[in-house]
N, C-alpha and C positions, 0 to 999 in steps of 0.2 A: 523365676525365669530370667535368664540373662539376656543382655542386649543381642548377643550373637544367636541365641535360640530364637528370639523374637524375629530377627531378620530372616533366619532360615525358614521359619513357619510362614512368614508373610510372603516370601518368594514363591512358596508353593501355593498359597491361597489367594494371591492377588488376582489372578485371572478368573477363578471360579466366583469370587466376590464380585468382580466387575461384570461378569456374565449374568449373575443373579440381579444385580442392580439395573443392568441394561434391560432385562426383561420387565422389571418393575417400573421402569421409566418409559414404557411404550417405545423402546428402541431409540430414545433420545441419547445419543452417545455423549454429548457434552454434559448433560445433567447427570447421567450415570457416572461419568468420570469425576465430576465435581463431588458427588456424594461419596464415591469410592475414596477420593483423596481426603475428604473430611473424616471418613471412617478410619483410614490408615493413620491419620494424624492423631485422632482421639485414642486409637489403640496404642500408638507409640507413647503418647503422654501418660497412659495409664497401664502399660504392660506390667508394671511392678505390682499392680493390684490383682492380676490374674492369679487365682488361687487353685485352679485345676479341678474345680467341682464339676466342670463339663470339659469337653475337648476344646482345644484352642480355636478350632474352626467354628464351633458353636458359639463361643464367646465373641469371635470376630464378626460372624454373620449377625449376631444379636446387635452389636454396635452398628453395623451397616443398616440393618432394618430400622433401628431407632433413628439413625440419621435420615433415612428415606422418609420416615413418618414425620420427622421434624421439618423436612424440606417441603413436603406437599401439604402438611396440615391434616389434622384428624377429620375435618369435615369432608374432605374429598374422599377419604377412605370409606366413610359411611354412605356416601351418595353416588359412588361410581355406578354407571349403568352397564348392564351386560350387553346392550345393543349399541353402544356408542360408536363402535368401529366397524360398521357393516360394509363399507365400500372400499376395503383396503387391498383387494387381491389381484388384479389381472396379471396373467402370465401365460406364455405359449406352451412351455414344457410342462407335462403332466406332473412330474415329480416336484418341480418348483411350485407349481400351482397348489399341490397338496401341502407342501411345507409352509407356503405362504398362508394358506387357509388355516392351518393349525396354529401358527404364530399369531395370526390376526385374531383367531378365536381365543387364544390364551390372553392376548392383550385386551380383549373385551370383557374379561372376568372382573368381578369386584376385586380390589387389591388384596384382601385377606385370602381369597380363594386362589388368586394368581400367585401369591407368595408361597402357599402350600404346594401348588402344582410345580412351580419352578424348583423349589427346594427338594421335593420328593422325586420328581421324574428327571430333572435336568442335573441336579447336584447330588443325587443319591443319598439324601439324609433320611434317617428313620423318622417315624412319627414322634418318637420321644425327643430326638434332637430338634426337630421342627418346633415342637412344643416349647423347648427352651429358647430357641431363637426368636420365636414370635410372641413368647410370653403368654401362652394360652394352654389350657389343659389338653392332653393327648386326645381325649375324646372329641374335643372341638376341632382339632387338626383332622381327625378321621372324618368328622362331619363335613368340614370344608372340602376335603378331597372328594367325598361322595357327591356333594352338591356341584363341585367343579366339573366332575366327570359328566354329570347330568346336563349341566349348562353347556359344556363343550360339545356334547352330542347334539344338543338342540341347535347350537350355533353352526356346527359343521353341516348338519342336515339342511339348514337354510342356504349355505354356500353351494351344496350339491344341487339344489333346486334352480340355481341361477343358470 
């Protein structure tokens, strides 16, 4: 990959990467931007090692996910609560209320489930690509998606009861 090819790919993928990291960082723009910047720097320093065994976007998102994990530490990934973010929603507009509820529910998922949901539904990655990005078997990705749907349903039902 040449420097020009790298720059062309990054210009296309910069916003989707940032959007993914923003979702992973509970909407914290500054932290997401810091992690995105670290990701792009690491990718730039190592773009010569990209061998094309996966797509460039998969490679870049894998670096981004690793930077995210390094930033927050593994312990947080393992102990995140599904119900941590229960009081996030008030809005007058019904559409805004539904969107806010959905994003708050996604934000309340454990990090591994949140990552699979964001990559699958928001960034349109296949389970195979998500498997490569997150470094887990495809069957585990499908399991996380299944559990995340169940958790989201439960969380959203609690919001509807309010």
